[in-house]
LUMSE-686329 format. One record per residue (C-alpha): x negated, z, y. Coordinates in Angstrom, 3 decimals, padded with zeros to 6 digits, always signed. Each point is the difference from the previous one (the first is absolute). Example, Ala and Ser with C-alpha at 12.3 -4.5 7.8 and 13.67 -1.06 7.14 Angstrom:
{east -012.300	up +007.800	north -004.500}
{east -001.370	up -000.660	north +003.440}
This chain:
{east -023.706	up -051.964	north +020.295}
{east +002.719	up +002.581	north +000.620}
{east -002.522	up +002.738	north +000.929}
{east -001.424	up -002.536	north +002.690}
{east +003.733	up -000.460	north +001.234}
{east +000.657	up +003.819	north +000.100}
{east -003.345	up +000.565	north +001.674}
{east +000.496	up -002.579	north +002.823}
{east +003.667	up +001.538	north +000.421}
{east -001.324	up +003.658	north +000.564}
{east -002.423	up -001.595	north +002.422}
{east +002.596	up -001.854	north +001.926}
{east +002.041	up +003.075	north +000.009}
{east -002.711	up +002.154	north +001.035}
{east -000.759	up -002.453	north +003.101}
{east +003.502	up +000.202	north +000.796}
{east +000.192	up +003.698	north -000.007}
{east -002.902	up +000.020	north +002.121}
{east +001.537	up -002.179	north +002.452}
{east +002.819	up +002.169	north +000.066}
{east -002.220	up +003.160	north +000.663}
{east -001.418	up -001.885	north +002.757}
{east +003.257	up -000.808	north +001.700}
{east +001.100	up +003.367	north -000.222}
{east -003.155	up +001.451	north +001.537}
{east -000.046	up -002.953	north +002.741}
{east +003.596	up +000.453	north +000.989}
{east +000.772	up -003.856	north -000.760}
{east +002.699	up -000.701	north -000.702}
{east +001.417	up +003.332	north +001.097}
{east +002.577	up -000.339	north -002.756}
{east -002.716	up +000.667	north -002.323}
{east -000.563	up +003.682	north +000.931}
{east +003.511	up +000.772	north +000.265}
{east +000.948	up -001.372	north -003.042}
{east -002.644	up +001.812	north -001.936}
{east +001.206	up +003.022	north +001.889}
{east +003.632	up -000.827	north -001.075}
{east -000.947	up -000.828	north -003.658}
{east -002.202	up +003.374	north -000.534}
{east +002.746	up +002.186	north +001.853}
{east +002.509	up -001.221	north -002.276}
{east -002.211	up +001.158	north -003.133}
{east -001.717	up -003.302	north -000.927}
{east -003.489	up +000.707	north -000.978}
{east -002.827	up -001.104	north +002.565}
{east -001.376	up -002.742	north -002.530}
{east +003.307	up -001.227	north -001.047}
{east +000.921	up -000.463	north +003.555}
{east -003.228	up -001.864	north +000.702}
{east +000.449	up -002.445	north -003.113}
{east +003.661	up -000.716	north +001.068}
{east -001.141	up -000.839	north +003.407}
{east -002.855	up -002.185	north -001.302}
{east +002.549	up -001.787	north -002.195}
{east +001.973	up -000.892	north +003.511}
{east -003.492	up -001.068	north +001.441}
{east -000.799	up -002.060	north -002.914}
{east +003.382	up -002.190	north +000.078}
{east -000.513	up -000.498	north +003.802}
{east -003.703	up -001.347	north -000.603}
{east +001.536	up -002.211	north -002.901}
{east +002.437	up -001.063	north +002.522}
{east -002.125	up -000.939	north +002.619}
{east -002.159	up -001.709	north -002.387}
{east +002.574	up -002.024	north -001.559}
{east +001.604	up -001.309	north +003.381}
{east -003.763	up -000.293	north +001.544}
{east +001.228	up +001.936	north +002.997}
{east -001.750	up +002.922	north +001.533}
{east +001.091	up +003.729	north -001.402}
{east +003.332	up +001.005	north +001.493}
{east -000.808	up +003.653	north +000.882}
{east +003.734	up +000.303	north +001.172}
{east +001.536	up -000.784	north -003.023}
{east -002.286	up +001.923	north -001.956}
{east +000.898	up +003.139	north +002.124}
{east +003.417	up -000.598	north -000.861}
{east -000.481	up -000.005	north -003.427}
{east -002.036	up +003.096	north +000.233}
{east +002.840	up +001.787	north +001.852}
{east +002.391	up -001.067	north -003.058}
{east -002.330	up +001.999	north -002.265}
{east +001.005	up +003.098	north +001.889}
{east +003.375	up -000.672	north +000.102}
{east +000.033	up -000.486	north -003.538}
{east +001.381	up -003.486	north -000.115}
{east -002.536	up -001.236	north -002.329}
């Protein structure tokens, strides 16, 4: 059972990472590309930066589901910027 949960977690993380990669390539939100550049410029490995950004995305998805509200891209962008400021 634990192996199944781990596989689900890995699948979810991969989907989130892919979503972040798409945001960076699409330029929306603009902050995604800026934060990736800032993190990698400060020495964070690309994959690690993607996972950190995916964690922020996961949090904001869960908040919108919990509150039954639409995804708040502005709050998400603000929290992404906090990553590059080292506030997390």
